[in-house]
Backbone and ligand atoms as CSV (ligand in chain L), in Angstrom:
chain,resi,resn,atom,element,x,y,z
A,1,MET,N,N,-51.254,15.732,-258.265
A,1,MET,CA,C,-50.666,14.376,-258.211
A,1,MET,C,C,-51.074,13.597,-259.466
A,2,ARG,N,N,-52.357,13.678,-259.742
A,2,ARG,CA,C,-52.869,12.902,-260.891
A,2,ARG,C,C,-52.151,13.287,-262.146
A,3,ASP,N,N,-52.038,14.614,-262.314
A,3,ASP,CA,C,-51.388,15.121,-263.532
A,3,ASP,C,C,-49.968,14.659,-263.566
A,4,LEU,N,N,-49.292,14.658,-262.468
A,4,LEU,CA,C,-47.903,14.231,-262.388
A,4,LEU,C,C,-47.754,12.766,-262.753
A,5,ARG,N,N,-48.694,11.952,-262.224
A,5,ARG,CA,C,-48.556,10.521,-262.485
A,5,ARG,C,C,-48.816,10.139,-263.953
A,6,ASP,N,N,-49.599,10.986,-264.579
A,6,ASP,CA,C,-49.890,10.704,-265.999
A,6,ASP,C,C,-48.632,10.873,-266.822
A,7,LEU,N,N,-47.757,11.715,-266.355
A,7,LEU,CA,C,-46.530,11.928,-267.128
A,7,LEU,C,C,-45.521,10.816,-266.830
A,8,PRO,N,N,-44.857,10.287,-267.834
A,8,PRO,CA,C,-43.857,9.224,-267.600
A,8,PRO,C,C,-42.789,9.689,-266.645
A,9,ILE,N,N,-42.352,10.966,-266.776
A,9,ILE,CA,C,-41.267,11.399,-265.919
A,9,ILE,C,C,-41.709,11.538,-264.463
A,10,GLY,N,N,-42.986,11.913,-264.283
A,10,GLY,CA,C,-43.547,11.993,-262.910
A,10,GLY,C,C,-43.581,10.637,-262.272
A,11,GLU,N,N,-43.966,9.609,-263.020
A,11,GLU,CA,C,-43.993,8.264,-262.515
A,11,GLU,C,C,-42.587,7.797,-262.076
A,12,MET,N,N,-41.650,8.139,-262.904
A,12,MET,CA,C,-40.279,7.735,-262.603
A,12,MET,C,C,-39.786,8.408,-261.337
A,13,LEU,N,N,-40.123,9.706,-261.197
A,13,LEU,CA,C,-39.702,10.437,-259.991
A,13,LEU,C,C,-40.299,9.835,-258.733
A,14,LEU,N,N,-41.602,9.518,-258.829
A,14,LEU,CA,C,-42.301,8.935,-257.667
A,14,LEU,C,C,-41.654,7.554,-257.308
A,15,GLY,N,N,-41.339,6.799,-258.322
A,15,GLY,CA,C,-40.715,5.500,-258.092
A,15,GLY,C,C,-39.373,5.688,-257.387
A,16,MET,N,N,-38.622,6.638,-257.864
A,16,MET,CA,C,-37.300,6.861,-257.244
A,16,MET,C,C,-37.428,7.339,-255.767
A,17,LEU,N,N,-38.488,8.170,-255.591
A,17,LEU,CA,C,-38.746,8.674,-254.218
A,17,LEU,C,C,-39.069,7.519,-253.310
A,18,ALA,N,N,-39.959,6.627,-253.764
A,18,ALA,CA,C,-40.342,5.462,-252.936
A,18,ALA,C,C,-39.111,4.598,-252.607
A,19,LEU,N,N,-38.279,4.404,-253.604
A,19,LEU,CA,C,-37.070,3.578,-253.391
A,19,LEU,C,C,-36.187,4.267,-252.363
A,20,ALA,N,N,-36.040,5.610,-252.492
A,20,ALA,CA,C,-35.165,6.338,-251.539
A,20,ALA,C,C,-35.671,6.213,-250.148
A,21,VAL,N,N,-37.028,6.376,-249.980
A,21,VAL,CA,C,-37.629,6.251,-248.620
A,21,VAL,C,C,-37.371,4.851,-248.044
A,22,ALA,N,N,-37.626,3.843,-248.905
A,22,ALA,CA,C,-37.424,2.461,-248.433
A,22,ALA,C,C,-35.982,2.233,-248.032
A,23,ALA,N,N,-35.064,2.701,-248.850
A,23,ALA,CA,C,-33.659,2.547,-248.552
A,23,ALA,C,C,-33.254,3.215,-247.238
A,24,THR,N,N,-33.824,4.413,-247.009
A,24,THR,CA,C,-33.546,5.120,-245.778
A,24,THR,C,C,-33.974,4.324,-244.595
A,25,PHE,N,N,-35.236,3.786,-244.631
A,25,PHE,CA,C,-35.754,3.022,-243.542
A,25,PHE,C,C,-34.890,1.795,-243.250
A,26,ILE,N,N,-34.538,1.094,-244.314
A,26,ILE,CA,C,-33.703,-0.080,-244.115
A,26,ILE,C,C,-32.379,0.302,-243.494
A,27,GLY,N,N,-31.820,1.396,-244.002
A,27,GLY,CA,C,-30.583,1.883,-243.460
A,27,GLY,C,C,-30.668,2.197,-241.984
A,28,VAL,N,N,-31.733,2.898,-241.603
A,28,VAL,CA,C,-31.933,3.252,-240.202
A,28,VAL,C,C,-32.032,2.015,-239.338
A,29,PHE,N,N,-32.843,1.057,-239.791
A,29,PHE,CA,C,-33.016,-0.172,-239.005
A,29,PHE,C,C,-31.688,-0.897,-238.828
A,30,LEU,N,N,-30.920,-0.980,-239.900
A,30,LEU,CA,C,-29.653,-1.666,-239.790
A,30,LEU,C,C,-28.740,-0.954,-238.813
A,31,THR,N,N,-28.698,0.403,-238.889
A,31,THR,CA,C,-27.860,1.185,-237.980
A,31,THR,C,C,-28.246,0.988,-236.547
A,32,VAL,N,N,-29.552,1.109,-236.271
A,32,VAL,CA,C,-30.025,0.973,-234.896
A,32,VAL,C,C,-29.710,-0.418,-234.384
A,33,GLY,N,N,-29.970,-1.440,-235.201
A,33,GLY,CA,C,-29.680,-2.799,-234.776
A,33,GLY,C,C,-28.238,-2.966,-234.393
A,34,GLY,N,N,-27.342,-2.422,-235.210
A,34,GLY,CA,C,-25.881,-2.511,-234.929
A,34,GLY,C,C,-25.515,-1.867,-233.640
A,35,ASP,N,N,-26.065,-0.665,-233.431
A,35,ASP,CA,C,-25.702,0.094,-232.240
A,35,ASP,C,C,-26.148,-0.676,-230.971
A,36,ASP,N,N,-27.370,-1.279,-231.062
A,36,ASP,CA,C,-27.882,-1.979,-229.913
A,36,ASP,C,C,-26.973,-3.093,-229.485
A,37,GLU,N,N,-26.532,-3.799,-230.499
A,37,GLU,CA,C,-25.647,-4.949,-230.200
A,37,GLU,C,C,-24.355,-4.491,-229.540
A,38,GLU,N,N,-23.785,-3.406,-230.089
A,38,GLU,CA,C,-22.516,-2.905,-229.483
A,38,GLU,C,C,-22.753,-2.462,-228.070
A,39,ALA,N,N,-23.867,-1.698,-227.857
A,39,ALA,CA,C,-24.106,-1.162,-226.512
A,39,ALA,C,C,-24.291,-2.303,-225.527
A,40,GLY,N,N,-25.034,-3.342,-225.978
A,40,GLY,CA,C,-25.275,-4.476,-225.111
A,40,GLY,C,C,-24.011,-5.166,-224.691
A,41,ALA,N,N,-23.109,-5.319,-225.661
A,41,ALA,CA,C,-21.819,-5.963,-225.371
A,41,ALA,C,C,-21.036,-5.135,-224.387
A,42,GLU,N,N,-21.056,-3.828,-224.560
A,42,GLU,CA,C,-20.277,-2.954,-223.651
A,42,GLU,C,C,-20.829,-3.026,-222.249
A,43,ASN,N,N,-22.172,-2.922,-222.151
A,43,ASN,CA,C,-22.783,-3.013,-220.806
A,43,ASN,C,C,-22.500,-4.338,-220.137
A,44,GLY,N,N,-22.589,-5.436,-220.916
A,44,GLY,CA,C,-22.310,-6.717,-220.371
A,44,GLY,C,C,-20.909,-6.788,-219.839
A,45,GLY,N,N,-19.968,-6.214,-220.608
A,45,GLY,CA,C,-18.603,-6.242,-220.150
A,45,GLY,C,C,-18.381,-5.465,-218.833
A,46,ALA,N,N,-19.146,-4.364,-218.694
A,46,ALA,CA,C,-18.913,-3.499,-217.530
A,46,ALA,C,C,-19.541,-4.085,-216.298
A,47,THR,N,N,-20.664,-4.781,-216.446
A,47,THR,CA,C,-21.401,-5.185,-215.207
A,47,THR,C,C,-21.231,-6.628,-214.892
A,48,SER,N,N,-20.866,-7.466,-215.837
A,48,SER,CA,C,-20.825,-8.891,-215.535
A,48,SER,C,C,-19.453,-9.278,-215.034
A,49,ALA,N,N,-19.316,-10.553,-214.661
A,49,ALA,CA,C,-18.064,-11.120,-214.223
A,49,ALA,C,C,-17.406,-10.372,-213.080
A,50,PRO,N,N,-18.104,-10.257,-211.937
A,50,PRO,CA,C,-17.452,-9.591,-210.804
A,50,PRO,C,C,-16.263,-10.403,-210.337
A,51,THR,N,N,-15.164,-9.737,-210.030
A,51,THR,CA,C,-13.988,-10.447,-209.575
A,51,THR,C,C,-14.139,-10.774,-208.089
A,52,SER,N,N,-13.909,-12.004,-207.728
A,52,SER,CA,C,-14.061,-12.363,-206.362
A,52,SER,C,C,-12.905,-11.778,-205.512
A,53,PRO,N,N,-13.215,-11.131,-204.425
A,53,PRO,CA,C,-12.183,-10.493,-203.646
A,53,PRO,C,C,-11.151,-11.457,-203.065
A,54,ALA,N,N,-9.925,-10.968,-202.969
A,54,ALA,CA,C,-8.848,-11.861,-202.474
A,54,ALA,C,C,-8.921,-12.058,-200.974
A,55,GLY,N,N,-9.605,-11.194,-200.281
A,55,GLY,CA,C,-9.738,-11.374,-198.821
A,55,GLY,C,C,-10.132,-10.095,-198.170
A,56,GLY,N,N,-9.780,-9.919,-196.916
A,56,GLY,CA,C,-10.085,-8.679,-196.206
A,56,GLY,C,C,-11.581,-8.475,-196.083
A,57,SER,N,N,-12.041,-7.288,-196.350
A,57,SER,CA,C,-13.442,-6.996,-196.165
A,57,SER,C,C,-14.299,-7.354,-197.372
A,58,GLY,N,N,-13.650,-7.777,-198.433
A,58,GLY,CA,C,-14.372,-8.218,-199.618
A,58,GLY,C,C,-15.040,-7.083,-200.370
A,59,VAL,N,N,-14.407,-5.921,-200.383
A,59,VAL,CA,C,-14.918,-4.827,-201.099
A,59,VAL,C,C,-14.211,-4.746,-202.444
A,60,THR,N,N,-14.990,-4.716,-203.550
A,60,THR,CA,C,-14.413,-4.628,-204.877
A,60,THR,C,C,-14.861,-3.351,-205.551
A,61,VAL,N,N,-13.900,-2.558,-205.981
A,61,VAL,CA,C,-14.218,-1.342,-206.739
A,61,VAL,C,C,-13.601,-1.547,-208.140
A,62,THR,N,N,-14.480,-1.662,-209.153
A,62,THR,CA,C,-14.002,-1.880,-210.479
A,62,THR,C,C,-13.588,-0.542,-211.146
A,63,MET,N,N,-12.509,-0.600,-211.900
A,63,MET,CA,C,-12.071,0.562,-212.627
A,63,MET,C,C,-12.302,0.371,-214.120
A,64,GLY,N,N,-12.974,1.337,-214.718
A,64,GLY,CA,C,-13.203,1.317,-216.134
A,64,GLY,C,C,-12.693,2.610,-216.756
A,65,ASP,N,N,-12.979,2.817,-218.039
A,65,ASP,CA,C,-12.506,4.026,-218.732
A,65,ASP,C,C,-13.643,5.076,-218.836
A,66,ASN,N,N,-13.665,6.051,-218.071
A,66,ASN,CA,C,-12.793,6.377,-216.970
A,66,ASN,C,C,-13.705,6.593,-215.746
A,67,PHE,N,N,-13.882,5.571,-214.939
A,67,PHE,CA,C,-14.781,5.660,-213.813
A,67,PHE,C,C,-14.405,4.592,-212.788
A,68,PHE,N,N,-14.773,4.839,-211.545
A,68,PHE,CA,C,-14.802,3.821,-210.501
A,68,PHE,C,C,-16.209,3.307,-210.427
A,69,GLU,N,N,-16.377,1.996,-210.171
A,69,GLU,CA,C,-17.736,1.486,-210.010
A,69,GLU,C,C,-17.778,0.536,-208.816
A,70,TYR,N,N,-18.778,0.853,-207.940
A,70,TYR,CA,C,-18.954,0.036,-206.734
A,70,TYR,C,C,-20.437,-0.291,-206.624
A,71,GLN,N,N,-20.790,-1.589,-206.672
A,71,GLN,CA,C,-22.145,-2.037,-206.561
A,71,GLN,C,C,-23.097,-1.308,-207.544
A,72,GLY,N,N,-22.607,-1.163,-208.775
A,72,GLY,CA,C,-23.436,-0.543,-209.837
A,72,GLY,C,C,-23.407,0.989,-209.811
A,73,GLN,N,N,-22.756,1.566,-208.836
A,73,GLN,CA,C,-22.725,3.024,-208.705
A,73,GLN,C,C,-21.423,3.539,-209.258
A,74,ARG,N,N,-21.457,4.563,-210.147
A,74,ARG,CA,C,-20.262,5.119,-210.658
A,74,ARG,C,C,-19.781,6.302,-209.850
A,75,ASN,N,N,-18.482,6.405,-209.717
A,75,ASN,CA,C,-17.859,7.396,-208.856
A,75,ASN,C,C,-18.584,7.394,-207.506
A,76,PRO,N,N,-18.453,6.289,-206.831
A,76,PRO,CA,C,-19.335,5.936,-205.719
A,76,PRO,C,C,-18.943,6.538,-204.371
A,77,ASN,N,N,-19.856,6.409,-203.430
A,77,ASN,CA,C,-19.523,6.546,-202.062
A,77,ASN,C,C,-19.450,5.126,-201.472
A,78,ILE,N,N,-18.361,4.870,-200.740
A,78,ILE,CA,C,-18.177,3.530,-200.180
A,78,ILE,C,C,-18.206,3.640,-198.682
A,79,PRO,N,N,-19.228,3.051,-198.050
A,79,PRO,CA,C,-19.288,3.110,-196.574
A,79,PRO,C,C,-18.376,2.029,-195.966
A,80,VAL,N,N,-17.610,2.423,-194.963
A,80,VAL,CA,C,-16.776,1.447,-194.266
A,80,VAL,C,C,-16.904,1.729,-192.763
A,81,GLN,N,N,-16.434,0.751,-191.980
A,81,GLN,CA,C,-16.472,0.922,-190.538
A,81,GLN,C,C,-15.223,1.633,-190.052
A,82,VAL,N,N,-15.397,2.480,-189.047
A,82,VAL,CA,C,-14.242,3.167,-188.463
A,82,VAL,C,C,-13.399,2.094,-187.687
A,83,GLY,N,N,-12.111,2.319,-187.755
A,83,GLY,CA,C,-11.195,1.515,-186.955
A,83,GLY,C,C,-11.160,0.057,-187.384
A,84,GLY,N,N,-11.018,-0.784,-186.390
A,84,GLY,CA,C,-10.964,-2.218,-186.670
A,84,GLY,C,C,-9.673,-2.585,-187.327
A,85,THR,N,N,-9.733,-3.715,-188.015
A,85,THR,CA,C,-8.502,-4.238,-188.633
A,85,THR,C,C,-8.269,-3.649,-190.008
A,86,GLY,N,N,-9.172,-2.790,-190.429
A,86,GLY,CA,C,-8.937,-2.125,-191.719
A,86,GLY,C,C,-9.755,-2.730,-192.839
A,87,VAL,N,N,-9.647,-2.078,-193.982
A,87,VAL,CA,C,-10.431,-2.442,-195.140
A,87,VAL,C,C,-9.461,-2.716,-196.290
A,88,LEU,N,N,-9.712,-3.791,-196.978
A,88,LEU,CA,C,-8.919,-4.105,-198.186
A,88,LEU,C,C,-9.894,-4.048,-199.371
A,89,VAL,N,N,-9.581,-3.148,-200.280
A,89,VAL,CA,C,-10.413,-2.967,-201.474
A,89,VAL,C,C,-9.697,-3.560,-202.704
A,90,ASP,N,N,-10.317,-4.493,-203.359
A,90,ASP,CA,C,-9.770,-5.009,-204.615
A,90,ASP,C,C,-10.071,-4.062,-205.755
A,91,LEU,N,N,-9.126,-3.857,-206.605
A,91,LEU,CA,C,-9.212,-2.882,-207.700
A,91,LEU,C,C,-8.916,-3.521,-209.060
A,92,PRO,N,N,-9.849,-4.281,-209.587
A,92,PRO,CA,C,-9.612,-4.807,-210.944
A,92,PRO,C,C,-9.765,-3.723,-212.001
A,93,ASN,N,N,-8.790,-3.639,-212.893
A,93,ASN,CA,C,-8.889,-2.687,-213.976
A,93,ASN,C,C,-9.507,-3.388,-215.193
A,94,GLU,N,N,-10.765,-3.143,-215.438
A,94,GLU,CA,C,-11.441,-3.721,-216.560
A,94,GLU,C,C,-11.467,-2.822,-217.781
A,95,GLY,N,N,-10.758,-1.701,-217.692
A,95,GLY,CA,C,-10.700,-0.756,-218.818
A,95,GLY,C,C,-9.486,-1.081,-219.711
A,96,ARG,N,N,-9.249,-0.176,-220.613
A,96,ARG,CA,C,-8.107,-0.319,-221.503
A,96,ARG,C,C,-6.977,0.638,-221.128
A,97,SER,N,N,-7.301,1.616,-220.296
A,97,SER,CA,C,-6.304,2.592,-219.871
A,97,SER,C,C,-5.698,2.192,-218.528
A,98,ILE,N,N,-4.601,2.815,-218.177
A,98,ILE,CA,C,-4.041,2.586,-216.849
A,98,ILE,C,C,-4.840,3.438,-215.861
A,99,HIS,N,N,-4.985,2.899,-214.632
A,99,HIS,CA,C,-5.713,3.618,-213.614
A,99,HIS,C,C,-5.023,3.342,-212.241
A,100,ASN,N,N,-5.440,4.053,-211.239
A,100,ASN,CA,C,-5.044,3.715,-209.879
A,100,ASN,C,C,-6.055,4.350,-208.913
A,101,MET,N,N,-5.810,4.198,-207.642
A,101,MET,CA,C,-6.631,4.892,-206.650
A,101,MET,C,C,-5.721,5.555,-205.637
A,102,ARG,N,N,-5.966,6.812,-205.386
A,102,ARG,CA,C,-5.269,7.576,-204.392
A,102,ARG,C,C,-6.311,8.213,-203.446
A,103,ILE,N,N,-6.187,7.856,-202.191
A,103,ILE,CA,C,-7.089,8.409,-201.169
A,103,ILE,C,C,-6.399,9.606,-200.517
A,104,ALA,N,N,-7.122,10.719,-200.418
A,104,ALA,CA,C,-6.502,11.972,-199.973
A,104,ALA,C,C,-6.061,11.914,-198.523
A,105,GLY,N,N,-6.701,11.098,-197.707
A,105,GLY,CA,C,-6.279,11.016,-196.304
A,105,GLY,C,C,-6.975,12.042,-195.452
A,106,LEU,N,N,-6.512,12.117,-194.179
A,106,LEU,CA,C,-7.197,12.959,-193.201
A,106,LEU,C,C,-7.256,14.417,-193.593
A,107,ASP,N,N,-6.225,14.956,-194.243
A,107,ASP,CA,C,-6.164,16.374,-194.595
A,107,ASP,C,C,-7.002,16.699,-195.834
A,108,ASN,N,N,-7.529,15.654,-196.512
A,108,ASN,CA,C,-8.309,15.793,-197.712
A,108,ASN,C,C,-7.562,16.529,-198.833
A,109,ARG,N,N,-6.245,16.391,-198.863
A,109,ARG,CA,C,-5.412,16.934,-199.943
A,109,ARG,C,C,-4.629,15.813,-200.533
A,110,TYR,N,N,-4.409,15.950,-201.841
A,110,TYR,CA,C,-3.672,14.924,-202.572
A,110,TYR,C,C,-2.182,15.247,-202.632
A,111,ASN,N,N,-1.426,14.208,-202.854
A,111,ASN,CA,C,0.025,14.295,-203.116
A,111,ASN,C,C,0.777,14.820,-201.888
A,112,ASN,N,N,0.465,14.268,-200.756
A,112,ASN,CA,C,1.258,14.488,-199.549
A,112,ASN,C,C,1.364,13.216,-198.753
A,113,GLN,N,N,1.987,13.324,-197.589
A,113,GLN,CA,C,2.410,12.122,-196.848
A,113,GLN,C,C,1.273,11.223,-196.367
A,114,ASP,N,N,0.093,11.813,-196.072
A,114,ASP,CA,C,-0.946,10.966,-195.544
A,114,ASP,C,C,-1.836,10.333,-196.617
A,115,ASP,N,N,-1.450,10.526,-197.879
A,115,ASP,CA,C,-2.171,9.848,-198.961
A,115,ASP,C,C,-2.034,8.343,-198.857
A,116,ILE,N,N,-3.023,7.649,-199.294
A,116,ILE,CA,C,-2.951,6.176,-199.405
A,116,ILE,C,C,-3.085,5.857,-200.880
A,117,VAL,N,N,-2.125,5.115,-201.404
A,117,VAL,CA,C,-2.073,4.815,-202.863
A,117,VAL,C,C,-2.212,3.334,-203.084
A,118,SER,N,N,-2.877,3.000,-204.192
A,118,SER,CA,C,-3.047,1.599,-204.524
A,118,SER,C,C,-1.743,0.868,-204.756
A,119,ASP,N,N,-1.824,-0.441,-204.597
A,119,ASP,CA,C,-0.676,-1.296,-204.900
A,119,ASP,C,C,-1.054,-2.235,-206.014
A,120,PRO,N,N,-0.432,-2.161,-207.194
A,120,PRO,CA,C,0.624,-1.228,-207.538
A,120,PRO,C,C,0.060,0.191,-207.737
A,121,GLU,N,N,0.993,1.153,-207.860
A,121,GLU,CA,C,0.583,2.522,-207.986
A,121,GLU,C,C,0.024,2.782,-209.363
A,122,THR,N,N,0.428,1.968,-210.361
A,122,THR,CA,C,-0.156,2.019,-211.705
A,122,THR,C,C,-0.709,0.678,-212.031
A,123,ILE,N,N,-2.037,0.592,-212.189
A,123,ILE,CA,C,-2.701,-0.695,-212.477
A,123,ILE,C,C,-3.060,-0.713,-213.959
A,124,ARG,N,N,-2.461,-1.638,-214.657
A,124,ARG,CA,C,-2.640,-1.723,-216.109
A,124,ARG,C,C,-3.907,-2.442,-216.504
A,125,ALA,N,N,-4.289,-2.292,-217.752
A,125,ALA,CA,C,-5.507,-2.916,-218.291
A,125,ALA,C,C,-5.489,-4.411,-217.997
A,126,GLY,N,N,-6.566,-4.922,-217.399
A,126,GLY,CA,C,-6.650,-6.345,-217.095
A,126,GLY,C,C,-5.942,-6.802,-215.847
A,127,GLN,N,N,-5.260,-5.876,-215.189
A,127,GLN,CA,C,-4.500,-6.205,-213.984
A,127,GLN,C,C,-5.379,-5.924,-212.729
A,128,ASN,N,N,-5.061,-6.650,-211.696
A,128,ASN,CA,C,-5.739,-6.405,-210.425
A,128,ASN,C,C,-4.817,-5.730,-209.443
A,129,GLY,N,N,-5.314,-4.748,-208.809
A,129,GLY,CA,C,-4.578,-4.059,-207.703
A,129,GLY,C,C,-5.414,-4.108,-206.466
A,130,ASN,N,N,-4.926,-3.508,-205.442
A,130,ASN,CA,C,-5.737,-3.315,-204.219
A,130,ASN,C,C,-5.258,-2.117,-203.454
A,131,ILE,N,N,-6.066,-1.794,-202.462
A,131,ILE,CA,C,-5.668,-0.659,-201.580
A,131,ILE,C,C,-6.200,-0.992,-200.196
A,132,ALA,N,N,-5.343,-0.801,-199.202
A,132,ALA,CA,C,-5.725,-1.174,-197.830
A,132,ALA,C,C,-5.615,0.082,-196.948
A,133,PHE,N,N,-6.579,0.256,-196.066
A,133,PHE,CA,C,-6.595,1.453,-195.226
A,133,PHE,C,C,-7.395,1.199,-193.949
A,134,THR,N,N,-7.117,1.974,-192.941
A,134,THR,CA,C,-7.892,1.973,-191.712
A,134,THR,C,C,-8.135,3.408,-191.328
A,135,PHE,N,N,-9.372,3.771,-191.184
A,135,PHE,CA,C,-9.712,5.134,-190.733
A,135,PHE,C,C,-10.121,5.077,-189.286
A,136,GLY,N,N,-9.365,5.696,-188.419
A,136,GLY,CA,C,-9.697,5.749,-186.995
A,136,GLY,C,C,-10.637,6.878,-186.659
A,137,THR,N,N,-10.791,7.825,-187.596
A,137,THR,CA,C,-11.615,9.001,-187.361
A,137,THR,C,C,-12.823,8.972,-188.325
A,138,PRO,N,N,-14.047,9.039,-187.802
A,138,PRO,CA,C,-15.193,9.062,-188.709
A,138,PRO,C,C,-15.116,10.264,-189.623
A,139,GLY,N,N,-15.542,10.078,-190.821
A,139,GLY,CA,C,-15.552,11.208,-191.800
A,139,GLY,C,C,-15.659,10.712,-193.202
A,140,THR,N,N,-15.657,11.661,-194.136
A,140,THR,CA,C,-15.730,11.309,-195.564
A,140,THR,C,C,-14.391,11.633,-196.186
A,141,TYR,N,N,-13.807,10.616,-196.790
A,141,TYR,CA,C,-12.477,10.726,-197.397
A,141,TYR,C,C,-12.633,10.617,-198.895
A,142,THR,N,N,-12.009,11.569,-199.643
A,142,THR,CA,C,-12.122,11.550,-201.089
A,142,THR,C,C,-10.982,10.712,-201.680
A,143,PHE,N,N,-11.296,10.117,-202.840
A,143,PHE,CA,C,-10.243,9.450,-203.589
A,143,PHE,C,C,-10.402,9.773,-205.068
A,144,ARG,N,N,-9.370,9.489,-205.794
A,144,ARG,CA,C,-9.380,9.729,-207.260
A,144,ARG,C,C,-8.401,8.767,-207.956
A,145,CYS,N,N,-8.451,8.813,-209.276
A,145,CYS,CA,C,-7.408,8.160,-210.096
A,145,CYS,C,C,-6.437,9.253,-210.454
A,146,ASP,N,N,-5.133,9.012,-210.244
A,146,ASP,CA,C,-4.153,10.000,-210.581
A,146,ASP,C,C,-4.091,10.308,-212.098
A,147,PHE,N,N,-4.482,9.331,-212.894
A,147,PHE,CA,C,-4.353,9.509,-214.348
A,147,PHE,C,C,-5.591,10.185,-214.926
A,148,HIS,N,N,-6.723,10.124,-214.207
A,148,HIS,CA,C,-7.947,10.738,-214.679
A,148,HIS,C,C,-8.613,11.444,-213.499
A,149,PRO,N,N,-7.927,12.456,-212.928
A,149,PRO,CA,C,-8.410,13.011,-211.682
A,149,PRO,C,C,-9.727,13.789,-211.790
A,150,ASP,N,N,-10.106,14.197,-213.028
A,150,ASP,CA,C,-11.364,14.882,-213.223
A,150,ASP,C,C,-12.525,13.903,-213.365
A,151,ASP,N,N,-12.278,12.770,-214.016
A,151,ASP,CA,C,-13.325,11.824,-214.330
A,151,ASP,C,C,-13.550,10.802,-213.244
A,152,MET,N,N,-12.440,10.411,-212.613
A,152,MET,CA,C,-12.522,9.248,-211.694
A,152,MET,C,C,-12.324,9.712,-210.260
A,153,THR,N,N,-13.442,9.835,-209.590
A,153,THR,CA,C,-13.358,10.288,-208.202
A,153,THR,C,C,-14.398,9.480,-207.389
A,154,GLY,N,N,-14.339,9.639,-206.075
A,154,GLY,CA,C,-15.345,8.983,-205.216
A,154,GLY,C,C,-15.006,9.365,-203.776
A,155,THR,N,N,-15.851,8.822,-202.866
A,155,THR,CA,C,-15.613,9.112,-201.472
A,155,THR,C,C,-15.767,7.791,-200.691
A,156,ILE,N,N,-15.122,7.808,-199.519
A,156,ILE,CA,C,-15.251,6.740,-198.563
A,156,ILE,C,C,-15.754,7.344,-197.299
A,157,THR,N,N,-16.875,6.844,-196.799
A,157,THR,CA,C,-17.421,7.357,-195.569
A,157,THR,C,C,-17.160,6.336,-194.471
A,158,ALA,N,N,-16.351,6.757,-193.502
A,158,ALA,CA,C,-16.049,5.902,-192.361
A,158,ALA,C,C,-16.989,6.301,-191.206
A,159,GLN,N,N,-17.696,5.305,-190.692
A,159,GLN,CA,C,-18.634,5.615,-189.610
A,159,GLN,C,C,-18.787,4.444,-188.663
L,1,CU,CU,CU,-8.045,6.329,-214.348
């Protein structure tokens, strides 16, 4: 090191190295800071401003890109009571994509007559939909988004 420092070219190289290291650190800090801000904004958007339910049982399931969210749980299980006057679920679409909810019904199969589909069937970005159902038989019923059937799923347990 000593020998290197004595040489003018060695000094220059060390100086450049120090500058490069400093620049890297500053760059990293700037990058990390930027990411944090973006992530915070996204999280705030997803969790804040709950939409007040229009009525019924007051259940709100938020739709994002691409997930269902209920009480902070993604692709949730939603417990409901068997029978009664039924359940009305509000479905605000807080994402940018179109979404919907389709409940498979008693046969646990999609795209047949006992399916229950959200109103409207296609809920656009920023739009509110809902879905109403009554389960007279205790059990676990699956639901999904028709547009993102692999990503957006969940279950309703009637008991
Ligand atoms: Cu979807």
